[in-house]
Kinemage of the C-alpha trace (Angstrom):
@kinemage 1
@onewidth
@group {chain A} dominant
@subgroup {mainchain}
@vectorlist {calphas} color= white
{ca unk a 1} P 18.906 -55.947 28.911
{ca unk a 2} L 17.105 -54.483 25.929
{ca unk a 3} L 17.279 -50.690 25.652
{ca unk a 4} L 14.098 -48.699 26.230
{ca unk a 5} L 14.477 -47.108 22.794
{ca unk a 6} L 14.234 -50.552 21.161
{ca unk a 7} L 11.296 -51.517 23.365
{ca unk a 8} L 9.423 -48.346 22.396
{ca unk a 9} L 10.122 -48.970 18.710
{ca unk a 10} L 8.971 -52.604 18.992
{ca unk a 11} L 5.914 -51.542 21.004
{ca unk a 12} L 4.921 -49.019 18.339
{ca unk a 13} L 5.257 -51.604 15.594
{ca unk a 14} L 3.249 -54.178 17.554
{ca unk a 15} L 0.541 -51.624 18.209
{ca unk a 16} L 0.436 -50.650 14.533
{ca unk a 17} L -0.021 -54.274 13.483
{ca unk a 18} L -2.771 -54.679 16.069
{ca unk a 19} L -4.544 -51.537 14.861
{ca unk a 20} L -4.356 -52.744 11.253
{ca unk a 21} L -5.894 -56.088 12.270
{ca unk a 22} L -8.599 -54.204 14.157
{ca unk a 23} L -9.404 -52.127 11.050
{ca unk a 24} L -9.434 -55.225 8.862
{ca unk a 25} L -11.762 -56.997 11.322
{ca unk a 26} L -14.180 -54.036 11.258
{ca unk a 27} L -14.242 -54.173 7.444
{ca unk a 28} L -14.927 -57.916 7.609
{ca unk a 29} L -17.763 -57.321 10.078
{ca unk a 30} L -19.255 -54.663 7.811
{ca unk a 31} L -18.989 -56.950 4.772
{ca unk a 32} L -20.817 -59.787 6.566
{ca unk a 33} L -23.468 -57.356 7.845
{ca unk a 34} L -23.992 -55.987 4.326
{ca unk a 35} L -24.446 -59.540 2.988
{ca unk a 36} L -27.032 -60.185 5.707
{ca unk a 37} L -28.937 -57.036 4.719
{ca unk a 38} L -28.890 -58.084 1.058
{ca unk a 39} L -30.186 -61.564 1.918
{ca unk a 40} L -32.895 -60.104 4.128
{ca unk a 41} L -33.982 -57.725 1.356
{ca unk a 42} L -34.115 -60.654 -1.073
{ca unk a 43} L -36.330 -62.575 1.343
{ca unk a 44} L -38.590 -59.550 1.841
{ca unk a 45} L -38.976 -59.116 -1.941
{ca unk a 46} L -39.883 -62.788 -2.323
{ca unk a 47} L -42.375 -62.495 0.549
{ca unk a 48} L -44.036 -59.403 -0.957
{ca unk a 49} L -44.402 -61.172 -4.326
{ca unk a 50} L -45.979 -64.182 -2.644
{ca unk a 51} L -48.380 -61.998 -0.678
{ca unk a 52} L -49.301 -60.064 -3.807
{ca unk a 53} L -49.972 -63.321 -5.694
{ca unk a 54} L -52.185 -64.537 -2.819
{ca unk a 55} L -54.101 -61.247 -2.661
{ca unk a 56} L -54.807 -61.397 -6.374
{ca unk a 57} L -55.618 -65.097 -6.152
{ca unk a 58} L -52.901 -66.093 -8.608
{ca unk a 59} L -53.129 -69.731 -7.603
{ca unk a 60} L -50.852 -71.035 -10.343
{ca unk a 61} L -47.863 -68.831 -9.496
{ca unk a 62} L -48.225 -68.739 -5.682
{ca unk a 63} L -46.740 -72.239 -5.093
{ca unk a 64} L -43.715 -71.363 -7.240
{ca unk a 65} L -43.202 -68.127 -5.333
{ca unk a 66} L -43.497 -69.986 -2.050
{ca unk a 67} L -40.806 -72.430 -3.238
{ca unk a 68} L -38.539 -69.452 -3.997
{ca unk a 69} L -39.175 -68.074 -0.523
{ca unk a 70} L -37.671 -71.044 1.322
{ca unk a 71} L -34.144 -70.750 -0.168
{ca unk a 72} L -34.212 -66.999 0.530
{ca unk a 73} L -35.051 -67.691 4.155
{ca unk a 74} L -32.179 -70.186 4.336
{ca unk a 75} L -29.836 -67.526 2.927
{ca unk a 76} L -30.913 -65.143 5.706
{ca unk a 77} L -30.304 -67.830 8.330
{ca unk a 78} L -26.869 -68.621 6.891
{ca unk a 79} L -25.876 -64.945 6.781
{ca unk a 80} L -27.081 -64.480 10.370
{ca unk a 81} L -25.026 -67.464 11.459
{ca unk a 82} L -21.917 -66.090 9.707
{ca unk a 83} L -22.369 -62.711 11.384
{ca unk a 84} L -22.844 -64.346 14.774
{ca unk a 85} L -19.628 -66.366 14.367
{ca unk a 86} L -17.767 -63.289 13.183
{ca unk a 87} L -18.864 -61.257 16.193
{ca unk a 88} L -18.008 -64.049 18.638
{ca unk a 89} L -14.429 -63.967 17.367
{ca unk a 90} L -14.078 -60.207 17.495
{ca unk a 91} L -10.582 -58.751 17.711
{ca unk a 92} L -10.024 -57.085 21.082
{ca unk a 93} L -9.069 -53.425 21.150
{ca unk a 94} L -5.393 -52.639 20.688
{ca unk a 95} L -3.480 -52.304 23.956
{ca unk a 96} L -1.879 -48.994 24.785
{ca unk a 97} L 1.725 -48.354 23.854
{ca unk a 98} L 2.605 -48.158 27.556
{ca unk a 99} L 1.137 -51.620 28.169
{ca unk a 100} L 3.003 -53.146 25.215
{ca unk a 101} L 6.295 -51.627 26.395
{ca unk a 102} L 5.659 -52.870 29.932
{ca unk a 103} L 4.960 -56.384 28.601
{ca unk a 104} L 8.150 -56.356 26.530
{ca unk a 105} L 10.112 -55.154 29.566
{ca unk a 106} L 8.579 -57.910 31.688
{ca unk a 107} L 9.611 -60.515 29.106
{ca unk a 108} L 13.163 -59.153 29.070
{ca unk a 109} L 13.352 -59.261 32.878
{ca unk a 110} L 11.730 -62.669 33.262
{ca unk a 111} L 13.810 -64.427 30.614
{ca unk a 112} L 16.944 -62.318 30.866
{ca unk a 113} L 16.992 -61.671 27.138
{ca unk a 114} L 14.529 -60.389 24.586
{ca unk a 115} L 15.435 -60.706 20.926
{ca unk a 116} L 13.897 -58.193 18.545
{ca unk a 117} L 14.357 -59.140 14.904
{ca unk a 118} L 13.558 -56.029 12.883
{ca unk a 119} L 14.047 -57.683 9.490
{ca unk a 120} L 11.708 -60.648 10.068
{ca unk a 121} L 9.479 -58.634 12.416
{ca unk a 122} L 9.311 -60.822 15.520
{ca unk a 123} L 10.252 -60.793 19.165
{ca unk a 124} L 11.392 -63.885 20.998
{ca unk a 125} L 12.685 -65.143 24.314
{ca unk a 126} L 14.447 -68.380 25.168
{ca unk a 127} L 13.351 -70.552 28.039
{ca unk a 128} L 15.338 -73.104 29.921
{ca unk a 129} L 14.602 -76.685 28.918
{ca unk a 130} L 11.533 -78.075 30.596
{ca unk a 131} L 12.377 -81.305 32.360
{ca unk a 132} L 9.839 -84.051 32.968
{ca unk a 133} L 8.490 -84.321 36.473
{ca unk a 134} L 6.758 -86.999 38.465
{ca unk a 135} L 4.169 -86.551 41.095
{ca unk a 136} L 2.679 -89.541 42.837
{ca unk a 137} L -1.072 -89.801 42.746
{ca unk a 138} L -2.588 -90.147 46.117
{ca unk a 139} L -6.134 -91.200 46.611
{ca unk a 140} L -6.727 -88.436 49.152
{ca unk a 141} L -5.620 -85.792 46.639
{ca unk a 142} L -8.615 -86.457 44.357
{ca unk a 143} L -12.020 -85.023 45.266
{ca unk a 144} L -14.946 -87.369 45.614
{ca unk a 145} L -17.472 -87.002 42.838
{ca unk a 146} L -21.113 -87.574 43.542
{ca unk a 147} L -24.015 -87.407 41.142
């Protein structure tokens, strides 16, 4: 069985990696949010120019400004979509050190051996070969579907 000292060391390293990923994910979220704000400000500037041209009855420039407005709006939509995707794939909070150690202990107990490779930075377990199995299908085992 793996010594508790090694499990604690591995748990700390796993937690550190998780915390670094969490920090990186927050920076990514902030970057995408900043891009959305920039795109929204660009759209608002284009909208204000169009409104100003309409108020001053600048009929020759207004259609050109309106044409510039549509790509700005698309940029806002694209940035919103990117932020939405980013937030849907948010990194969960790092587990506690105690939980990581308990999980490593459970792996060691369940598989009888837990390998910790400090040089290549990984943990592994070996399973017994999985053999194919057969189970006869019985008509009664399948639920009846009705629509």
